[in-house]
C-alpha positions as CSV (number, residue, x, y, z in Angstrom):
1,M,34.5,-176.3,230.7
2,N,31.1,-174.9,231.5
3,K,29.5,-174.3,228.1
4,K,26.7,-172.3,229.8
5,L,29.3,-169.5,230.4
6,F,29.4,-168.8,226.6
7,N,25.6,-168.6,226.2
8,E,25.8,-164.9,227.2
9,F,27.9,-164.1,224.2
10,S,26.5,-164.1,220.6
11,E,28.5,-165.8,217.9
12,V,30.6,-163.6,215.7
13,T,30.6,-164.4,212.0
14,S,33.7,-164.2,209.8
15,K,32.2,-161.3,208.0
16,E,31.7,-159.3,211.2
17,W,35.3,-160.0,212.2
18,K,36.5,-158.8,208.8
19,Q,34.4,-155.6,209.1
20,K,35.9,-154.8,212.5
21,I,39.4,-155.3,211.2
22,Q,38.7,-153.1,208.2
23,F,37.5,-150.4,210.4
24,D,40.6,-150.6,212.6
25,L,42.8,-150.3,209.5
26,K,41.6,-146.8,209.1
27,G,41.4,-146.8,205.3
28,A,44.3,-149.2,204.6
29,D,43.4,-152.0,202.2
30,Y,42.7,-155.3,204.0
31,N,44.0,-157.5,201.2
32,E,47.2,-155.6,200.6
33,T,48.0,-155.0,204.3
34,L,47.2,-158.3,206.0
35,I,47.1,-161.1,203.4
36,W,50.3,-163.1,203.0
37,H,50.8,-164.9,199.7
38,T,52.9,-168.1,199.8
39,P,54.9,-169.8,197.0
40,E,52.3,-172.5,197.0
41,G,49.6,-170.0,195.9
42,I,47.8,-170.0,199.3
43,N,46.6,-166.7,200.7
44,V,47.2,-166.6,204.4
45,K,44.6,-164.5,206.3
46,P,45.1,-162.6,209.5
47,F,42.4,-164.7,211.2
48,Y,40.6,-167.9,210.7
49,H,37.0,-168.9,211.5
50,S,35.0,-172.2,211.5
51,E,33.5,-171.0,208.3
52,D,37.0,-171.4,206.6
53,L,36.9,-175.2,207.2
54,N,35.8,-177.6,204.5
55,Q,33.2,-179.4,206.5
56,T,33.3,-182.4,204.3
57,S,36.9,-183.2,204.8
58,T,38.6,-185.1,207.7
59,T,42.2,-185.5,208.4
60,P,43.2,-189.1,209.1
61,G,44.1,-189.1,212.8
62,K,47.5,-190.2,214.2
63,A,48.2,-189.8,217.9
64,T,51.1,-187.4,218.4
65,S,52.1,-189.2,221.5
66,R,53.3,-192.2,219.4
67,W,56.6,-191.1,218.1
68,N,60.1,-192.3,218.6
69,I,63.4,-190.5,219.0
70,G,65.6,-191.8,216.2
71,Q,69.4,-192.0,215.7
72,R,71.0,-192.5,212.3
73,I,74.2,-194.7,212.3
74,Y,76.5,-195.3,209.4
75,A,77.5,-199.0,209.4
76,G,80.9,-198.8,207.6
77,N,82.4,-200.7,210.5
78,E,79.9,-203.2,211.9
79,L,81.5,-203.5,215.4
80,L,81.9,-199.7,215.9
81,A,78.3,-199.1,214.6
82,N,77.0,-201.7,217.0
83,R,78.9,-200.1,220.0
84,K,77.4,-196.7,219.0
85,A,73.9,-198.2,218.7
86,I,74.1,-199.7,222.2
87,D,75.5,-196.4,223.6
88,V,72.8,-194.1,222.0
89,L,70.0,-196.5,223.1
90,N,71.3,-196.2,226.7
91,R,71.3,-192.4,226.3
92,G,67.7,-192.0,225.1
93,A,67.4,-193.1,221.5
94,E,64.3,-195.2,220.9
95,S,64.8,-196.3,217.2
96,L,67.8,-196.8,215.0
97,M,68.4,-196.2,211.3
98,F,71.4,-198.1,209.9
99,C,73.0,-196.9,206.6
100,I,74.4,-200.1,205.0
101,P,77.2,-199.3,202.5
102,S,77.9,-202.8,201.3
103,D,76.3,-206.3,200.9
104,N,79.3,-207.6,202.8
105,T,78.1,-205.9,206.0
106,D,77.7,-208.5,208.7
107,I,74.2,-208.2,210.2
108,N,75.0,-210.5,213.1
109,T,77.8,-208.2,214.4
110,L,75.9,-205.1,213.6
111,L,72.8,-206.0,215.6
112,Q,74.4,-207.9,218.5
113,D,72.7,-207.3,221.9
114,I,70.0,-205.0,220.5
115,D,66.5,-205.6,221.8
116,F,64.4,-205.9,218.6
117,S,61.1,-206.1,220.5
118,S,61.4,-202.6,221.8
119,V,63.6,-200.8,219.2
120,P,62.2,-200.2,215.7
121,L,64.9,-200.6,213.1
122,Y,65.2,-198.8,209.8
123,F,67.7,-199.7,207.1
124,E,69.1,-197.6,204.2
125,F,71.0,-199.4,201.5
126,E,73.6,-198.0,199.1
127,F,73.0,-201.0,196.9
128,L,70.2,-203.2,195.7
129,S,70.6,-206.9,196.5
130,V,67.8,-209.5,196.8
131,N,70.3,-211.9,198.4
132,Y,71.1,-209.4,201.2
133,I,67.4,-208.9,201.9
134,K,67.0,-212.7,202.1
135,K,69.7,-212.7,204.8
136,L,67.9,-210.0,206.7
137,K,64.6,-212.0,206.4
138,D,66.3,-215.1,207.7
139,F,67.9,-213.2,210.6
140,F,64.6,-211.6,211.7
141,A,62.3,-214.6,211.0
142,G,60.4,-215.6,214.2
143,K,61.7,-212.5,216.1
144,N,59.4,-209.9,217.5
145,A,60.8,-207.0,215.6
146,R,59.6,-203.9,213.7
147,I,61.8,-203.6,210.6
148,Y,61.5,-201.0,207.9
149,L,63.6,-201.4,204.7
150,N,63.8,-198.0,203.0
151,I,64.4,-199.3,199.5
152,D,63.5,-196.6,196.9
153,I,64.8,-197.4,193.3
154,I,62.9,-194.4,191.9
155,G,64.4,-192.1,194.5
156,T,67.8,-193.4,193.6
157,L,67.1,-192.6,189.9
158,A,65.9,-189.1,190.9
159,R,68.9,-188.4,193.1
160,T,71.7,-189.9,191.0
161,G,70.3,-189.9,187.5
162,N,70.7,-193.7,187.1
163,W,69.1,-196.9,188.1
164,Y,71.1,-199.5,190.0
165,Q,71.0,-201.6,186.9
166,N,68.1,-200.6,184.6
167,L,64.4,-200.1,184.9
168,S,63.5,-203.7,184.2
169,E,66.1,-205.4,186.4
170,D,65.5,-203.0,189.3
171,F,61.8,-203.6,189.3
172,N,62.3,-207.3,189.0
173,S,64.5,-207.2,192.1
174,L,61.9,-205.1,193.8
175,G,59.3,-207.7,192.9
176,E,61.4,-210.5,194.4
177,I,62.0,-208.5,197.6
178,S,58.3,-207.8,197.9
179,S,57.5,-211.5,197.5
180,L,59.9,-212.3,200.3
181,N,57.7,-210.2,202.6
182,Q,54.4,-212.0,202.2
183,K,54.4,-213.0,205.8
184,R,55.2,-209.4,206.9
185,V,58.6,-210.1,208.4
186,F,59.3,-206.4,207.5
187,E,56.8,-203.7,208.3
188,S,57.6,-202.2,205.0
189,T,60.1,-202.8,202.2
190,L,59.7,-199.6,200.1
191,S,60.0,-195.9,200.9
192,I,59.4,-192.6,199.2
193,D,62.3,-190.1,199.5
194,L,60.3,-187.0,199.9
195,S,63.2,-185.3,201.5
196,L,65.0,-185.0,198.2
197,Y,62.4,-182.7,196.7
198,Q,62.3,-180.5,199.8
199,N,66.1,-180.2,200.0
200,A,66.4,-179.4,196.3
201,G,63.9,-176.5,196.7
202,A,60.5,-177.8,195.8
203,N,57.6,-175.9,197.4
204,I,55.2,-177.8,199.7
205,V,52.6,-178.5,197.1
206,Q,55.2,-179.9,194.7
207,Q,56.6,-182.1,197.6
208,L,53.2,-183.6,198.3
209,A,52.3,-184.1,194.6
210,Y,55.6,-185.6,193.6
211,S,55.7,-187.9,196.6
212,I,52.2,-189.3,195.9
213,A,53.0,-189.6,192.2
214,H,56.2,-191.3,193.2
215,A,54.3,-193.7,195.4
216,C,51.7,-194.3,192.7
217,E,54.5,-195.8,190.5
218,Y,55.0,-198.5,193.1
219,L,51.3,-199.0,193.8
220,N,50.7,-199.6,190.1
221,R,53.1,-202.6,190.3
222,F,52.7,-203.7,193.9
223,P,49.1,-202.6,195.0
224,D,49.3,-204.2,198.4
225,I,52.5,-202.6,199.6
226,H,53.1,-200.7,202.8
227,L,55.2,-197.6,202.4
228,T,57.4,-195.4,204.5
229,F,57.8,-191.7,203.7
230,N,61.1,-190.0,204.4
231,V,60.1,-186.3,205.0
232,S,62.4,-183.3,205.5
233,V,60.7,-180.6,207.5
234,G,61.4,-176.9,206.9
235,S,61.1,-173.8,209.0
236,N,57.6,-172.6,208.0
237,Y,56.3,-173.9,211.3
238,F,52.5,-174.2,210.8
239,F,52.8,-175.1,207.1
240,E,55.1,-178.0,207.8
241,I,52.6,-179.3,210.4
242,A,50.0,-179.1,207.7
243,K,52.3,-180.7,205.2
244,L,52.5,-184.0,207.1
245,K,48.7,-183.9,207.8
246,A,48.0,-183.3,204.1
247,L,50.3,-186.2,203.2
248,R,48.1,-188.5,205.2
249,V,45.0,-187.0,203.6
250,L,46.4,-187.6,200.1
251,W,47.5,-191.2,200.9
252,S,44.1,-192.0,202.3
253,S,42.5,-190.7,199.1
254,L,44.9,-192.7,196.8
255,V,45.2,-196.2,198.3
256,P,41.5,-197.2,198.2
257,E,41.9,-197.2,194.4
258,F,44.3,-200.1,194.8
259,N,42.2,-201.9,197.5
260,N,45.0,-201.0,199.9
261,Q,44.1,-200.1,203.5
262,S,47.5,-199.3,204.9
263,A,48.5,-196.1,206.6
264,P,51.7,-194.3,205.7
265,H,54.6,-194.6,208.1
266,I,56.4,-191.2,208.3
267,I,59.9,-190.6,209.4
268,A,61.0,-187.0,209.6
269,T,64.3,-185.1,209.6
270,P,65.1,-181.4,209.6
271,S,65.6,-179.7,206.3
272,K,69.2,-179.2,204.9
273,R,67.9,-176.3,202.8
274,N,68.1,-173.6,205.5
275,K,71.1,-174.8,207.5
276,T,74.1,-172.5,207.6
277,L,77.9,-172.7,207.9
278,Y,78.2,-169.3,209.7
279,D,76.5,-168.7,213.0
280,Y,76.0,-172.4,213.1
281,N,74.5,-172.5,216.6
282,V,71.3,-171.0,215.1
283,N,70.9,-174.4,213.4
284,M,69.9,-175.8,216.8
285,L,67.0,-173.4,217.0
286,R,66.0,-174.3,213.4
287,T,66.1,-178.0,214.0
288,T,64.2,-177.7,217.3
289,T,61.2,-175.9,215.6
290,E,61.4,-178.3,212.7
291,C,61.3,-181.3,215.0
292,M,58.3,-179.7,216.7
293,S,56.5,-179.4,213.4
294,A,57.2,-183.0,212.6
295,I,55.9,-184.2,215.9
296,L,52.7,-182.1,215.8
297,G,52.2,-183.1,212.2
298,G,52.1,-186.8,213.1
299,A,55.5,-188.2,212.3
300,D,56.1,-191.8,213.6
301,A,59.8,-191.3,214.2
302,V,62.0,-188.2,214.2
303,F,65.7,-188.3,213.4
304,N,67.2,-184.9,214.4
305,S,70.3,-183.5,212.5
306,P,73.3,-182.3,214.4
307,Y,73.8,-178.5,214.3
308,D,77.2,-179.0,212.6
309,S,76.4,-181.8,210.2
310,I,77.0,-179.8,207.0
311,Y,80.7,-179.2,207.8
312,H,81.8,-181.5,210.6
313,K,82.3,-185.3,210.6
314,D,80.2,-187.4,212.9
315,N,81.0,-186.5,216.5
316,E,79.6,-187.5,219.9
317,F,79.0,-184.0,221.2
318,A,76.8,-182.9,218.3
319,D,75.0,-186.2,218.2
320,R,74.2,-185.9,221.9
321,I,72.9,-182.3,221.6
322,A,70.6,-183.4,218.7
323,R,69.3,-186.3,220.7
324,N,68.8,-184.2,223.8
325,Q,66.7,-181.7,221.8
326,L,64.2,-184.5,221.2
327,L,64.5,-185.8,224.7
328,I,63.6,-182.3,226.0
329,L,60.6,-182.1,223.6
330,K,59.4,-185.6,224.8
331,S,60.2,-185.7,228.5
332,E,60.2,-182.0,229.5
333,S,57.9,-180.3,227.0
334,Y,55.4,-183.3,227.1
335,F,55.2,-183.6,223.3
336,D,54.4,-187.3,223.9
337,K,51.3,-186.7,226.1
338,T,48.7,-185.1,223.9
339,G,47.1,-186.8,220.9
340,N,46.5,-184.6,217.8
341,P,46.9,-181.2,219.6
342,T,46.4,-179.3,216.3
343,D,42.9,-180.7,215.8
344,G,40.4,-177.8,216.0
345,S,43.0,-175.2,214.9
346,F,41.0,-173.4,212.1
347,Y,44.3,-172.1,210.6
348,I,46.1,-175.4,210.4
349,E,43.1,-177.3,209.3
350,S,42.4,-174.8,206.5
351,I,46.0,-174.9,205.3
352,T,45.9,-178.7,205.4
353,D,42.8,-178.8,203.2
354,Q,44.3,-176.3,200.7
355,L,47.7,-178.1,200.5
356,A,45.9,-181.4,200.0
357,E,43.6,-180.0,197.3
358,K,46.5,-178.3,195.5
359,G,48.7,-181.4,195.8
360,L,45.9,-183.6,194.4
361,E,45.4,-181.2,191.5
362,L,49.1,-181.3,190.6
363,F,49.2,-185.1,191.1
364,K,46.3,-185.5,188.6
365,K,48.2,-183.4,186.1
366,I,51.3,-185.6,186.5
367,E,49.2,-188.7,185.9
368,E,47.5,-187.2,182.9
369,A,50.9,-186.5,181.4
370,G,52.0,-190.1,181.7
371,G,53.1,-190.4,185.4
372,F,56.0,-189.6,187.6
373,L,58.7,-191.7,185.8
374,K,57.8,-190.2,182.4
375,Q,58.0,-186.7,183.8
376,L,61.3,-187.5,185.4
377,K,62.7,-188.8,182.1
378,N,61.6,-185.8,180.1
379,H,63.0,-183.5,182.9
380,T,59.7,-181.8,183.7
381,I,60.0,-182.6,187.4
382,Q,63.6,-181.3,187.5
383,K,62.5,-178.1,185.7
384,K,59.7,-177.3,188.0
385,I,61.8,-177.9,191.1
386,K,64.5,-175.6,189.7
387,E,61.9,-172.9,189.1
388,A,60.7,-173.1,192.7
389,A,64.2,-173.2,194.1
390,E,65.2,-170.1,192.1
391,N,62.2,-168.2,193.4
392,E,63.1,-169.1,197.0
393,Q,66.7,-168.2,196.3
394,N,65.7,-164.8,195.0
395,L,63.7,-164.2,198.2
396,F,66.8,-165.1,200.2
397,N,69.1,-162.9,198.1
398,D,66.7,-160.0,198.5
399,K,66.5,-160.7,202.3
400,E,62.8,-161.3,202.1
401,E,63.5,-164.8,203.4
402,V,65.9,-164.4,206.3
403,L,68.4,-166.7,207.9
404,I,69.7,-165.0,211.0
405,G,73.5,-164.7,211.1
406,T,73.8,-165.3,207.4
407,N,71.9,-162.9,205.1
408,K,71.0,-160.7,208.1
409,Y,72.7,-159.7,211.3
410,Q,76.0,-161.3,210.3
411,N,78.8,-161.6,212.9
412,P,81.8,-160.2,211.0
413,D,84.2,-162.0,213.4
414,D,83.0,-165.4,212.4
415,R,85.7,-167.5,210.9
416,M,85.0,-171.0,209.4
417,K,87.7,-171.7,206.9
418,N,89.7,-173.9,209.4
419,E,86.6,-175.6,210.8
420,I,85.5,-177.4,207.7
421,E,86.0,-181.2,207.7
422,L,83.3,-182.0,205.1
423,Y,82.6,-180.2,201.8
424,P,79.5,-178.2,202.7
425,F,78.4,-177.1,199.2
426,M,76.4,-178.6,196.4
427,K,78.2,-181.5,194.8
428,K,77.8,-181.7,191.0
429,Q,77.1,-185.1,189.5
430,S,80.1,-186.6,187.7
431,G,79.9,-189.2,185.0
432,K,77.2,-190.0,182.5
433,T,73.6,-190.2,183.7
434,L,70.4,-191.5,182.2
435,I,68.4,-188.4,183.3
436,E,69.3,-185.1,184.9
437,P,69.6,-185.8,188.7
438,I,67.7,-183.7,191.3
439,I,70.4,-181.9,193.3
440,E,70.1,-180.7,196.9
441,K,71.3,-177.2,197.6
442,R,71.3,-175.0,200.6
443,L,70.1,-171.4,200.3
444,A,73.2,-169.9,201.9
445,E,75.8,-171.6,199.7
446,S,76.8,-168.8,197.4
447,L,76.9,-166.2,200.2
448,E,79.1,-168.5,202.3
449,Q,81.5,-169.2,199.5
450,E,82.0,-165.5,199.1
451,R,82.6,-165.0,202.8
452,L,85.1,-167.9,202.9
453,K,87.1,-166.2,200.1
454,T,87.4,-162.9,202.1
455,E,88.4,-164.5,205.5
456,N,91.8,-163.4,206.8
């Protein structure tokens, strides 16, 4: 670009822009007409200028082009899971996440014929077992592999209300697992389940602060750990881009206190919060923009959700569509070609700074009150998430937050009663729990339940 071209034009200050807008409003109030107030307490302006940026802050960079298309596979049957893994890799998947239900799962059968050198592997466990991690370590020892163990005992406590055993035994097991990884056979052993807070209704500032406070509980015990963040991405497009960037800012502010130089590894999935049972094809549009936000925000891997995942069992067609959405973004929309495309956007950079500042402020309050675990145990975290979720639910009920085809522009001919294979509504925790669990709930659930009752 020839910069001399712009020498003919004088710079316009933020004040001059605002004066011009105020003149064009013809007497209408600028703040009341054009300022948008978010649940996070951020005032979104109609325009942004270089003057809006905090010149002292820098967002840690992460090249957008380095992201993988992920596929999640339930390993209830090792042979079938292996066949599916081979198939999806041949169809465009670049990384795999295996959900391991039992410590009897045979790792040799599950991972047969998979090229570990080119395919990053993620594991989720429905149990906590040092012996099973030893088996994994022995299996991958000497192999050129990138392995991420998404173990999150605090996340399990928050989600279920109980430890696997108890606080002491769970952290002792975590210590043993951490010591097994001194030679970095695994890229990371621990993860932060940030998705739980988003899907339960926490606003973005809460998601950031709770995830960093959550991480701090691990860093206090294992200061040299590398962490993976599991992030759910919502439909507020630019704010979700800024959320991932702000997460890196907060992490880079926190870890030097522990002499830790690691960068966070971020895997992203679309939110469950805004997915709908009726007019379910709109879910494809939602997941597409959410995956775009994840990529532009700097996610390392994106695991898309099938459009029918809330009510249908796992099926090849929906899986293929979800994977193809990411293939189109990477191979046809060139979302793998540009590094940090949001850099220089005054709007996104300003939002990133504000989210990071507000997230840091809330994090400090949590630490001053005794830390994340203490706030979970006295139900402060649960209470705050419920308040945020209720505020968003009220916006949805009043149609100020719109889900097309659900609370606005409904198709009265939609019939879903005979299509439901999975229970699509909030599942209440049964049995005794140590603390009140944080429960995920979609915005449209009550409305959908009423519609199901009136179907012919």
